The first five atom37 places (N, CA, C, CB, O) and aatype in JSON, in Angstrom:
{
  "aatype": [12, 14, 1, 1, 2, 15, 14, 11, 14, 6, 3, 14, 1, 14, 19, 7, 7, 7, 19, 7, 17, 0, 1, 0, 6, 14, 7, 14, 3, 7, 3, 18, 10, 19, 1, 0, 9, 15, 7, 0, 5, 0, 5, 11, 16, 18, 1, 4, 14, 7, 4, 3, 8, 6, 9, 1, 14, 7, 16, 14, 8, 19, 19, 0, 17, 14, 0, 6, 3, 16, 7, 15, 19, 6, 6, 1, 1, 8, 17, 8, 5, 15, 4, 17, 3, 15, 1, 7, 1, 1, 7, 14, 16, 15, 1, 1, 17],
  "atom_mask": [
    [1, 1, 1, 1, 1],
    [1, 1, 1, 1, 1],
    [1, 1, 1, 1, 1],
    [1, 1, 1, 1, 1],
    [1, 1, 1, 1, 1],
    [1, 1, 1, 1, 1],
    [1, 1, 1, 1, 1],
    [1, 1, 1, 1, 1],
    [1, 1, 1, 1, 1],
    [1, 1, 1, 1, 1],
    [1, 1, 1, 1, 1],
    [1, 1, 1, 1, 1],
    [1, 1, 1, 1, 1],
    [1, 1, 1, 1, 1],
    [1, 1, 1, 1, 1],
    [1, 1, 1, 0, 1],
    [1, 1, 1, 0, 1],
    [1, 1, 1, 0, 1],
    [1, 1, 1, 1, 1],
    [1, 1, 1, 0, 1],
    [1, 1, 1, 1, 1],
    [1, 1, 1, 1, 1],
    [1, 1, 1, 1, 1],
    [1, 1, 1, 1, 1],
    [1, 1, 1, 1, 1],
    [1, 1, 1, 1, 1],
    [1, 1, 1, 0, 1],
    [1, 1, 1, 1, 1],
    [1, 1, 1, 1, 1],
    [1, 1, 1, 0, 1],
    [1, 1, 1, 1, 1],
    [1, 1, 1, 1, 1],
    [1, 1, 1, 1, 1],
    [1, 1, 1, 1, 1],
    [1, 1, 1, 1, 1],
    [1, 1, 1, 1, 1],
    [1, 1, 1, 1, 1],
    [1, 1, 1, 1, 1],
    [1, 1, 1, 0, 1],
    [1, 1, 1, 1, 1],
    [1, 1, 1, 1, 1],
    [1, 1, 1, 1, 1],
    [1, 1, 1, 1, 1],
    [1, 1, 1, 1, 1],
    [1, 1, 1, 1, 1],
    [1, 1, 1, 1, 1],
    [1, 1, 1, 1, 1],
    [1, 1, 1, 1, 1],
    [1, 1, 1, 1, 1],
    [1, 1, 1, 0, 1],
    [1, 1, 1, 1, 1],
    [1, 1, 1, 1, 1],
    [1, 1, 1, 1, 1],
    [1, 1, 1, 1, 1],
    [1, 1, 1, 1, 1],
    [1, 1, 1, 1, 1],
    [1, 1, 1, 1, 1],
    [1, 1, 1, 0, 1],
    [1, 1, 1, 1, 1],
    [1, 1, 1, 1, 1],
    [1, 1, 1, 1, 1],
    [1, 1, 1, 1, 1],
    [1, 1, 1, 1, 1],
    [1, 1, 1, 1, 1],
    [1, 1, 1, 1, 1],
    [1, 1, 1, 1, 1],
    [1, 1, 1, 1, 1],
    [1, 1, 1, 1, 1],
    [1, 1, 1, 1, 1],
    [1, 1, 1, 1, 1],
    [1, 1, 1, 0, 1],
    [1, 1, 1, 1, 1],
    [1, 1, 1, 1, 1],
    [1, 1, 1, 1, 1],
    [1, 1, 1, 1, 1],
    [1, 1, 1, 1, 1],
    [1, 1, 1, 1, 1],
    [1, 1, 1, 1, 1],
    [1, 1, 1, 1, 1],
    [1, 1, 1, 1, 1],
    [1, 1, 1, 1, 1],
    [1, 1, 1, 1, 1],
    [1, 1, 1, 1, 1],
    [1, 1, 1, 1, 1],
    [1, 1, 1, 1, 1],
    [1, 1, 1, 1, 1],
    [1, 1, 1, 1, 1],
    [1, 1, 1, 0, 1],
    [1, 1, 1, 1, 1],
    [1, 1, 1, 1, 1],
    [1, 1, 1, 0, 1],
    [1, 1, 1, 1, 1],
    [1, 1, 1, 1, 1],
    [1, 1, 1, 1, 1],
    [1, 1, 1, 1, 1],
    [1, 1, 1, 1, 1],
    [1, 1, 1, 1, 1]
  ],
  "atom_positions": [
    [[32.14, -9.06, 12.98], [30.85, -9.61, 13.31], [29.76, -9.33, 11.82], [30.28, -8.76, 14.86], [29.68, -8.45, 10.98]],
    [[28.93, -10.86, 12.15], [28.84, -10.52, 10.78], [26.83, -10.33, 10.69], [29.75, -12.03, 9.66], [26.26, -11.18, 11.37]],
    [[26.06, -9.52, 10.07], [25.01, -8.72, 9.34], [24.75, -9.8, 9.53], [24.93, -7.92, 8.04], [25.39, -10.86, 9.49]],
    [[22.95, -9.3, 9.95], [21.81, -9.71, 10.51], [20.71, -9.86, 9.75], [21.53, -9.0, 11.4], [19.86, -9.23, 10.36]],
    [[20.15, -10.38, 8.65], [19.08, -10.8, 7.29], [18.06, -10.61, 8.15], [19.08, -12.48, 6.43], [17.34, -9.61, 8.24]],
    [[18.03, -11.53, 8.72], [16.75, -12.83, 9.41], [15.52, -10.57, 10.4], [18.35, -15.02, 11.89], [16.17, -9.54, 10.61]],
    [[14.39, -10.66, 10.59], [13.92, -9.69, 11.28], [13.38, -10.33, 12.78], [12.84, -8.98, 10.37], [13.22, -11.32, 13.49]],
    [[13.23, -8.81, 12.6], [13.85, -8.7, 14.76], [12.73, -9.55, 14.86], [13.74, -6.73, 16.17], [12.11, -10.02, 13.9]],
    [[12.4, -9.78, 16.42], [10.86, -10.77, 16.71], [9.86, -9.14, 16.85], [10.87, -12.17, 18.84], [8.72, -8.96, 16.44]],
    [[10.47, -8.49, 17.31], [9.22, -6.87, 18.05], [9.44, -6.16, 16.48], [10.18, -5.3, 20.05], [9.56, -4.93, 16.46]],
    [[9.5, -6.89, 15.2], [9.35, -6.11, 13.72], [7.89, -6.68, 13.28], [10.76, -6.58, 12.4], [7.48, -7.84, 13.2]],
    [[7.05, -5.07, 12.95], [5.03, -6.4, 12.83], [5.83, -7.01, 11.58], [2.53, -5.29, 12.08], [6.9, -6.96, 10.98]],
    [[4.53, -7.65, 11.63], [3.94, -8.16, 10.36], [3.07, -7.43, 9.94], [3.41, -9.34, 10.38], [2.29, -6.6, 10.4]],
    [[3.51, -8.13, 8.35], [2.71, -6.97, 7.24], [1.81, -7.2, 7.21], [2.92, -6.76, 5.91], [1.67, -8.4, 7.44]],
    [[0.62, -6.55, 6.97], [-0.7, -6.77, 7.34], [-1.69, -7.68, 5.8], [-1.31, -4.99, 7.81], [-1.67, -7.61, 4.58]],
    [[-2.41, -8.43, 6.81], [-3.22, -9.11, 5.48], [-3.24, -10.71, 5.8], [0.0, 0.0, 0.0], [-3.77, -11.59, 5.13]],
    [[-2.31, -10.89, 7.33], [-2.69, -12.18, 8.03], [-0.89, -13.18, 7.07], [0.0, 0.0, 0.0], [-0.67, -14.26, 6.54]],
    [[0.0, -11.78, 7.41], [0.95, -12.2, 7.25], [1.78, -12.95, 5.53], [0.0, 0.0, 0.0], [2.95, -13.25, 5.27]],
    [[0.56, -13.01, 4.73], [0.86, -13.08, 3.26], [1.28, -11.82, 2.44], [-0.31, -13.58, 2.63], [0.42, -11.03, 2.06]],
    [[2.45, -11.65, 2.2], [2.53, -10.17, 1.17], [2.13, -8.97, 1.93], [0.0, 0.0, 0.0], [2.47, -8.78, 3.09]],
    [[1.63, -8.43, 1.45], [1.75, -6.85, 1.56], [0.89, -6.29, 1.31], [2.55, -6.22, 0.93], [0.72, -5.96, 0.14]],
    [[-0.22, -5.88, 2.51], [-1.56, -5.24, 1.77], [-1.59, -3.68, 2.36], [-3.18, -6.18, 2.23], [-1.53, -3.79, 3.58]],
    [[-1.63, -2.85, 2.14], [-2.25, -1.19, 2.25], [-3.83, -1.6, 2.57], [-2.08, -0.03, 0.47], [-4.59, -2.41, 2.05]],
    [[-3.99, -0.47, 3.87], [-5.54, -0.3, 4.36], [-6.11, 0.68, 3.1], [-5.71, 0.56, 6.16], [-5.56, 1.62, 2.53]],
    [[-7.76, -0.09, 2.88], [-8.15, 2.06, 1.88], [-9.43, 1.99, 2.36], [-8.24, 2.46, -0.54], [-10.01, 0.92, 2.21]],
    [[-9.87, 2.68, 2.78], [-10.52, 2.97, 3.53], [-12.07, 3.46, 1.83], [-9.57, 4.18, 4.81], [-11.81, 3.48, 0.63]],
    [[-12.98, 3.64, 2.26], [-13.91, 3.66, 1.65], [-15.69, 4.34, 1.08], [0.0, 0.0, 0.0], [-15.7, 5.31, 1.83]],
    [[-16.62, 4.42, 0.54], [-17.74, 4.74, 0.78], [-18.52, 3.2, 1.18], [-18.24, 5.61, -0.47], [-19.52, 3.3, 1.89]],
    [[-18.16, 1.99, 0.81], [-18.92, 0.76, 0.97], [-18.06, -0.23, 2.3], [-18.94, -0.08, -0.71], [-18.03, -1.45, 2.4]],
    [[-17.38, 0.92, 3.28], [-16.22, 0.05, 3.9], [-14.67, -0.45, 3.98], [0.0, 0.0, 0.0], [-14.06, -0.62, 2.92]],
    [[-14.24, -0.62, 4.82], [-12.67, -0.61, 5.07], [-12.35, -1.94, 4.27], [-12.15, -0.66, 6.87], [-13.12, -2.89, 4.16]],
    [[-11.22, -1.85, 3.8], [-10.55, -2.94, 2.67], [-8.87, -3.03, 2.98], [-10.83, -2.28, 0.82], [-8.26, -2.27, 3.74]],
    [[-8.41, -3.91, 2.36], [-7.14, -4.51, 2.64], [-6.75, -4.6, 1.4], [-7.08, -5.79, 3.4], [-7.22, -5.55, 0.78]],
    [[-5.71, -3.57, 0.58], [-5.7, -3.98, -0.49], [-4.21, -4.06, -1.26], [-6.64, -3.25, -1.03], [-3.44, -3.11, -1.13]],
    [[-3.89, -5.01, -1.94], [-2.67, -5.42, -2.12], [-2.42, -5.18, -4.07], [-2.58, -7.14, -1.4], [-3.38, -4.94, -4.8]],
    [[-1.33, -5.29, -4.49], [-1.26, -5.05, -5.66], [-0.8, -6.61, -6.26], [-0.32, -3.78, -5.88], [-0.46, -7.6, -5.6]],
    [[-0.92, -6.45, -7.71], [0.3, -8.03, -8.06], [0.33, -7.86, -9.62], [-0.49, -10.11, -7.57], [-0.32, -7.55, -10.62]],
    [[1.77, -8.35, -9.06], [2.32, -7.83, -10.24], [1.93, -8.57, -11.76], [3.82, -7.89, -9.97], [1.64, -9.73, -11.48]],
    [[1.85, -8.43, -12.74], [2.02, -9.41, -14.21], [2.51, -10.36, -14.18], [0.0, 0.0, 0.0], [1.92, -11.31, -14.69]],
    [[4.08, -10.61, -13.44], [4.69, -11.88, -13.38], [3.85, -12.76, -12.4], [6.18, -11.74, -12.95], [3.49, -13.89, -12.74]],
    [[3.5, -12.13, -10.94], [3.05, -12.72, -10.01], [1.37, -13.16, -10.44], [3.32, -11.79, -8.79], [0.67, -13.64, -9.55]],
    [[0.79, -12.97, -11.82], [-0.83, -13.74, -12.04], [-0.19, -14.47, -12.52], [-2.22, -13.26, -12.88], [0.91, -14.15, -12.97]],
    [[-0.57, -15.47, -12.57], [-0.48, -16.78, -12.72], [-2.22, -17.74, -13.71], [-0.17, -17.21, -10.89], [-2.35, -18.35, -14.77]],
    [[-3.26, -17.28, -12.42], [-3.97, -18.01, -12.99], [-5.0, -16.91, -13.78], [-4.52, -19.03, -11.97], [-4.71, -15.73, -13.93]],
    [[-6.27, -17.52, -14.25], [-7.63, -16.21, -14.94], [-8.2, -15.85, -12.88], [-9.81, -17.53, -16.6], [-8.23, -16.26, -11.72]],
    [[-8.44, -15.07, -13.58], [-9.97, -13.96, -11.9], [-11.03, -13.85, -13.25], [-9.28, -11.14, -10.8], [-10.8, -13.89, -14.46]],
    [[-12.1, -13.71, -12.6], [-13.34, -12.9, -12.83], [-13.56, -10.95, -11.8], [-14.67, -14.25, -12.2], [-13.65, -10.7, -10.6]],
    [[-13.56, -10.31, -12.67], [-13.12, -8.78, -11.94], [-14.88, -8.86, -11.53], [-12.32, -7.02, -13.29], [-15.79, -9.0, -12.34]],
    [[-15.02, -8.68, -9.68], [-16.23, -8.22, -9.84], [-17.0, -7.1, -10.6], [-16.4, -8.1, -8.95], [-18.09, -7.13, -11.18]],
    [[-15.85, -5.84, -10.37], [-16.43, -5.3, -11.09], [-16.64, -5.04, -12.59], [0.0, 0.0, 0.0], [-17.6, -4.28, -12.7]],
    [[-16.37, -5.21, -13.22], [-16.71, -5.2, -14.57], [-17.35, -6.77, -14.83], [-15.33, -4.8, -15.51], [-18.35, -6.73, -15.54]],
    [[-17.14, -7.5, -14.58], [-17.15, -9.18, -14.59], [-16.84, -9.81, -16.65], [-19.35, -9.79, -13.78], [-17.27, -10.41, -17.64]],
    [[-15.62, -8.89, -15.93], [-14.81, -9.59, -17.17], [-13.53, -10.48, -16.46], [-14.1, -8.25, -18.36], [-13.33, -10.59, -15.25]],
    [[-12.74, -11.06, -17.54], [-11.41, -11.72, -16.7], [-11.09, -11.56, -16.66], [-10.73, -12.3, -16.48], [-11.09, -10.53, -17.33]],
    [[-9.7, -11.77, -15.93], [-8.33, -11.1, -15.55], [-7.43, -12.07, -16.09], [-8.05, -10.84, -13.92], [-7.53, -13.24, -15.74]],
    [[-6.88, -11.84, -16.59], [-5.94, -13.0, -17.33], [-4.27, -13.28, -16.5], [-5.64, -12.33, -19.17], [-3.69, -12.74, -15.56]],
    [[-3.96, -14.39, -17.43], [-2.61, -14.31, -16.34], [-1.28, -13.07, -17.47], [-1.72, -16.65, -16.02], [-1.31, -12.68, -18.63]],
    [[-0.37, -12.86, -16.37], [0.21, -11.84, -16.91], [-0.76, -10.39, -16.97], [0.0, 0.0, 0.0], [-0.29, -9.29, -17.23]],
    [[-1.75, -10.57, -16.76], [-2.82, -9.02, -16.34], [-2.05, -8.66, -14.93], [-5.02, -9.41, -15.94], [-1.96, -9.5, -14.04]],
    [[-1.42, -7.12, -14.79], [-2.05, -6.65, -13.44], [-2.71, -5.87, -12.79], [-1.62, -6.51, -12.92], [-3.09, -4.81, -13.26]],
    [[-3.06, -6.37, -11.21], [-5.1, -6.42, -10.81], [-3.98, -5.9, -9.56], [-6.72, -8.47, -10.67], [-2.77, -5.71, -9.45]],
    [[-5.3, -5.82, -8.64], [-5.35, -6.09, -7.25], [-5.83, -6.55, -6.59], [-5.38, -5.63, -6.74], [-6.98, -6.4, -7.0]],
    [[-5.92, -7.47, -5.16], [-6.96, -7.87, -4.76], [-6.94, -7.71, -3.56], [-7.25, -8.92, -5.09], [-6.0, -7.79, -2.76]],
    [[-8.4, -7.39, -3.37], [-8.54, -6.86, -2.49], [-10.25, -7.66, -1.07], [-8.55, -5.37, -3.35], [-11.14, -8.41, -1.47]],
    [[-10.11, -7.15, 0.39], [-11.18, -8.0, 0.97], [-10.7, -7.53, 1.8], [-11.47, -9.42, 0.91], [-9.51, -7.37, 2.06]],
    [[-12.36, -7.01, 2.77], [-12.76, -6.42, 3.84], [-11.3, -6.73, 4.99], [-14.36, -7.09, 4.25], [-10.62, -7.7, 5.34]],
    [[-11.36, -5.56, 5.22], [-10.49, -5.34, 7.01], [-10.81, -6.27, 8.24], [-10.94, -3.76, 7.79], [-9.88, -6.62, 8.97]],
    [[-12.09, -6.67, 8.49], [-12.21, -7.28, 9.1], [-12.64, -8.65, 8.77], [-12.64, -6.72, 9.68], [-13.59, -9.31, 9.2]],
    [[-11.48, -8.99, 7.7], [-11.79, -10.35, 7.15], [-10.93, -10.79, 7.08], [-12.34, -10.59, 6.12], [-10.9, -11.74, 6.3]],
    [[-8.97, -10.26, 8.2], [-8.22, -10.94, 7.63], [-7.54, -11.63, 6.99], [-8.19, -11.0, 7.7], [-6.73, -11.4, 6.09]],
    [[-7.98, -12.82, 7.63], [-7.08, -13.81, 7.84], [-7.93, -14.95, 6.62], [0.0, 0.0, 0.0], [-7.21, -15.76, 6.03]],
    [[-9.31, -14.94, 6.35], [-10.1, -15.16, 5.51], [-9.87, -15.14, 3.69], [-10.92, -14.35, 6.01], [-10.05, -14.18, 2.94]],
    [[-9.44, -16.46, 3.38], [-8.99, -15.8, 1.98], [-10.74, -16.58, 1.14], [-6.82, -16.66, 1.16], [-10.59, -16.74, -0.07]],
    [[-11.57, -16.83, 1.45], [-12.89, -17.07, 0.66], [-13.45, -15.17, 0.06], [-14.29, -18.02, 2.07], [-13.72, -14.65, -1.02]],
    [[-13.41, -14.87, 1.03], [-13.5, -12.83, 0.83], [-12.49, -11.94, -0.12], [-13.07, -11.98, 2.47], [-12.23, -10.74, 0.0]],
    [[-12.08, -12.72, -0.91], [-10.5, -12.09, -1.47], [-11.41, -12.2, -2.84], [-8.56, -13.23, -1.28], [-12.17, -13.1, -3.18]],
    [[-11.11, -11.11, -3.43], [-11.38, -10.8, -4.8], [-10.4, -10.69, -5.79], [-11.98, -9.74, -4.85], [-9.21, -10.74, -5.51]],
    [[-10.79, -10.54, -6.87], [-9.13, -9.68, -7.57], [-10.15, -9.25, -8.64], [-7.29, -10.88, -8.32], [-11.14, -9.75, -9.16]],
    [[-9.11, -7.48, -8.8], [-10.1, -6.69, -8.88], [-8.79, -6.56, -10.3], [-10.71, -5.43, -7.49], [-7.74, -7.2, -10.36]],
    [[-9.47, -5.23, -11.62], [-8.79, -4.71, -12.67], [-8.7, -3.34, -11.37], [-9.67, -4.59, -14.48], [-9.44, -2.88, -10.5]],
    [[-7.56, -3.14, -11.8], [-6.59, -1.59, -11.11], [-8.18, -0.61, -11.32], [-4.6, -0.72, -12.59], [-8.63, 0.23, -10.53]],
    [[-8.62, -0.95, -12.29], [-9.28, 0.86, -13.09], [-10.25, -0.16, -12.18], [-9.62, 1.63, -15.44], [-9.95, -0.03, -10.99]],
    [[-11.04, -0.87, -12.32], [-12.67, -1.23, -12.14], [-12.26, -1.08, -10.33], [-13.42, -3.27, -12.96], [-13.14, -0.31, -9.94]],
    [[-11.46, -1.39, -9.19], [-11.65, -0.98, -7.94], [-10.98, 0.72, -7.98], [-10.86, -2.16, -6.86], [-11.0, 1.4, -6.95]],
    [[-10.69, 1.0, -8.64], [-10.81, 2.65, -8.15], [-12.01, 3.53, -8.98], [-9.17, 3.53, -8.5], [-12.12, 4.75, -9.0]],
    [[-12.81, 2.58, -9.63], [-13.62, 3.33, -9.63], [-15.36, 3.01, -9.39], [-13.25, 3.81, -10.67], [-16.4, 3.36, -9.95]],
    [[-14.98, 2.17, -8.26], [-16.53, 0.85, -7.91], [-17.41, 1.72, -7.07], [-16.12, -0.95, -6.69], [-18.43, 1.15, -6.7]],
    [[-17.26, 3.09, -6.64], [-17.56, 3.64, -5.73], [-18.5, 5.03, -7.26], [0.0, 0.0, 0.0], [-19.03, 6.1, -6.96]],
    [[-18.43, 4.65, -8.27], [-19.26, 4.92, -9.42], [-20.01, 3.94, -10.39], [-18.51, 5.57, -10.15], [-21.02, 4.35, -10.97]],
    [[-19.59, 2.76, -10.58], [-20.17, 1.89, -10.64], [-21.46, 0.79, -10.13], [-19.51, 1.78, -10.67], [-20.92, 0.04, -9.31]],
    [[-22.61, 0.47, -10.26], [-23.63, -0.45, -10.33], [-22.66, -2.11, -9.94], [0.0, 0.0, 0.0], [-21.7, -2.79, -10.3]],
    [[-23.85, -2.06, -8.91], [-22.51, -3.24, -8.83], [-22.89, -4.06, -9.74], [-22.2, -4.17, -7.39], [-23.71, -3.44, -10.42]],
    [[-22.67, -5.72, -10.39], [-22.73, -6.64, -11.16], [-23.67, -7.78, -10.13], [-21.19, -7.0, -11.7], [-24.3, -7.62, -9.08]],
    [[-23.32, -9.31, -11.27], [-24.44, -9.94, -10.57], [-23.28, -10.75, -10.02], [-25.84, -10.69, -11.43], [-23.61, -11.9, -10.31]],
    [[-21.79, -10.83, -9.23], [-21.26, -11.45, -8.88], [-19.95, -10.7, -7.83], [-21.13, -12.15, -9.95], [-18.77, -10.96, -7.57]],
    [[-20.82, -9.75, -7.48], [-19.85, -8.85, -6.91], [-20.59, -9.19, -5.41], [-19.81, -7.07, -7.59], [-21.77, -9.41, -5.13]],
    [[-18.8, -9.08, -4.17], [-18.96, -10.08, -3.27], [-20.0, -11.53, -2.67], [-18.89, -9.37, -2.6], [-19.65, -12.19, -1.69]]
  ]
}
């Protein structure tokens, strides 16, 4: 009998609307879904809301969005990993959420 590689219908879909994989993270400012982006996946320039600096193509980073807005692309923000980790200790920048 051949091996079955396709997912079974009862298998759970990934968190975050079925696009990629995201982990849930609680924080002082609410719950978020967070997905890691590798350097190979990063092909555009983004502005980090934590430090207001650019995230250049090829730079590993994270994408985060409020957990209650799982399907809203407009709420997603690209962050440097260190900025995301220290967001509770920093003051907001002018472009935050």
